[in-house]
N, C-alpha and C positions, 0 to 999 in steps of 0.2 A: 413497347419496351424502349427505354432510353439507351441510345447507342453511345459507345465510347467516342471520345474526341482524340484518342491517342493512337490511331492506327497508322498515321503517317510516320515513315522512317526518314528523318532528315538526311541521312547519308544517301539513301536511295534517290531522294528528290535532287540532291546536289549532283548526282551522276548525270541526270537528264538535263538539268539546268546548263551544265557545261557543254552539252551537245545541241542546244536549242536551235542555233542558227542553221543547222544542217538538215533540218527535217525534210525539206523539199528537194534536197540534192539526191537524185537517184543513185549516184555513185559515192555518196558520203557515208557517214557513220550509220545511217539508217537504211542503207542499201538492203539488208535482209528483209526489212518490213516492206520496202517497195516491191521486192520480188515476191513476197508472200501475199501482198495485199489482194491481188485478184482472187486467190484461193479463199482468203478470209471473207471477202465480199460475197463470193458465191455462196458460202455457208450462211452468212448473215441474211442475205436477201431471200434465200430459200426458206429459212426458218420464219422470218417475218411474214413473207407472203403466205406461207402455209397456215400460220397461226391466226392471221387477221384476214384471210381469204382475199388476198390482193393478187392481181395479175401484173407481174413486173414488165410485161410487154406493152402495157398501156401507159399513156402519159401520166406522170406524177402518181405512180401507184401507191406511194406511202403518204399521200395527202391526208391530213387529219390525224396522223400519228405523231405523238410527241416522243422524241428519242433523246436519251442521254448517252453521250459518249464520255465515260468516266476515264480519266487518264488519256485525254484526247491528243496530247502531244501537239504536233503541228497541224493536225486536222486531216490525217490520211483517211480516216473513216468518216469523220463528220461531213466532209464535203460530198462524198458520194451519196450519203443519206439525204442531204439537203437537195441534191440534184434529183433524187427520186421523189421529192415533194414533201418530205417530213419536216416538221418543226424541230430543229436540232439545238440542243444545249451541249456544248463541249466544255468539260471541266478538267482542270489539271492543277495539281498541287505545286508544280514547278512554275513559278511566276514568269520566267523568261519565255516559256513556250507560248503564252497567250498572245503577245503582240505578233509573234511570227505567224500564228494561226490566223489572227485577225487580218493582217495585211494580205496574206495569201487568199483568204476568202473574199476580201474586197476586190482584189485584182481579178478574181474568178467570177465576180458578179453574184456572189452568194451571201444570203443573209443568215448568219449563224451566230448564236448567242454564246460567245466564249467567256468563261469565267475562271479566275484564279481562286479555286475553292476545293472543298473535299466532299466526298460522299456523305460524311457525317454531318457537315454543315448544311448541305442541301436537304438532307432528311429532317434535320432539326427545324428547318424553315418551312417544312410541309410541302415541298415540291413533289409532284407526281408525274410519272411517265408511263407510256404504253410499253416502251422497250428500254432496257438498260444494256448498253454494250460495255463490257468489262474485259477488255482484251489485253493480255500480257501485263496485268497490273497486280493481281493477287499475290504473285511471287515476290513483290517488292514492298508489301506492307508489313507493319509490325505485328498486327493482330488480324489474321485472315478471317476468323469467325465474326469478330465485331465489324469488320469491313463488309463482309457479305451480308450481315444483318442490316447494315445501313443501305446496301443496294436493294435488298428486299423491301425495306420501308419506302424506298423511292418509287416502287412499282404500284400502279393501279391494280385493283383486283383483276386477276386474269392476265396480268402483264407478263412479258417475256424477258428473261434474263439470259444473255449470251456471254459466256465466260471462257476465255482461253488461257492456257498457261503451259508450263513445261513439266513433264514427268521427271521423277527422281530415280535414276538408276545409272549403272555404268555407261550405258549407251548415250544417255542425255548429257552426262559429263563430257564424254568424248566429243560429241557433236556441238552442243550448245555452248560449252565453255572452252575446251581445248581447241576444237576445230574452228569455232567462230571467232574466238578472242585471240588465240595464240597463233594458229596456223594461217587462217584466212585473213585475220586482222579486220574482220567486218566490224567488230565492236571493240571499244577500249577494254583493256584488261580490268577485271573487277566489275563489269557491268552486271553480271549475274552472280548470285551466291547459290551454289548447288544445294546447300543445306536447306535453302528456302523453297526449292522446287517441291511440287505437290503431286502425289500419285493420283490417278483418276479415282481410285477408291477413297482416298482421303478427301478429295474435292467433293465427291458425291456426299460423303458424310457431313462435311462442313456446310454444303448447300442445304441439306435436309435439316441440320441443326439450326440454320439461319431462317428456316421457315419456307424454303422453296422446294418445289417438287421437280427433281431432275427427270427429263423426258428424252434426252438424246445425248450422245457423245460420239465424236468422230476424231480421227487423227489427221494432222497436217503433215504430209510426208514430202521431204525434199529429194529430188532426183538430181544428183550432181552432174550427170551426163547431159540431160536436157536443160539443166539449170532452171528448174521450175518446181512448183509445189502442186500437190494434188490432195484431194480429200479421200481418206481411207476409212471404211467402216470397221476395220480390224486393227490396224497398226497405230496404237496410241503410245508408242515407246518413247517418243521425244515430245514433239509439239502436239497438243490436242485441244479440242474445244467442246464445250457442253452447252446445252440449252435446258432451261428450267423455267417453271411457271410459278407465279404467285396465285394460290388458289382463291377463287371468288368466294366471298363470305356473304 
């Protein structure tokens, strides 16, 4: 299936271009991602280790795996994957993110292939990966189904797709937009568009239509008292994550 080239939303890209220099500032505009990152990495590493029968306690447990971090930003997920031994490609439609990610990886002694490109362009060129990390991106694209279809085409048969996003309900508006952008000022106003948030049921339907088989979903829950995130098997009311597979043919 030929995927669309039109899923990029220029307005969404511009938002993150404007914040590019702050990716590695733990107290900057991406503070929420820095706080959430250990929780995201826990889920990601557990899913990859389980699917590919790897022991994360061994050196370079993901050696031999090719991982795509789509919407990589400054590399907050790409770098840990590289440290675990994976061959990592980090792709982002926001051009200014790429040199930020490249410089930080070089300073960290990591070899990561960062590219200013899109999922559609990578799929059209025939790129293939064992794992596609698709974290907090789908709510920013113009055509979620076409975008997820491109992500599926990027997977090898039996490949793993991990996708996180934000639920659409009054609680998510209160926390992800009013709370994060207005009250806490973690993010600039307008970073998120509540109407583009996706419910778990809608995302599972989109994943299935894109040719993926959803196999798991969990919630990421923020505790404002402990100022930390945890994984919940039940609470998907705001942030949540899914795992799906590309069936072997």
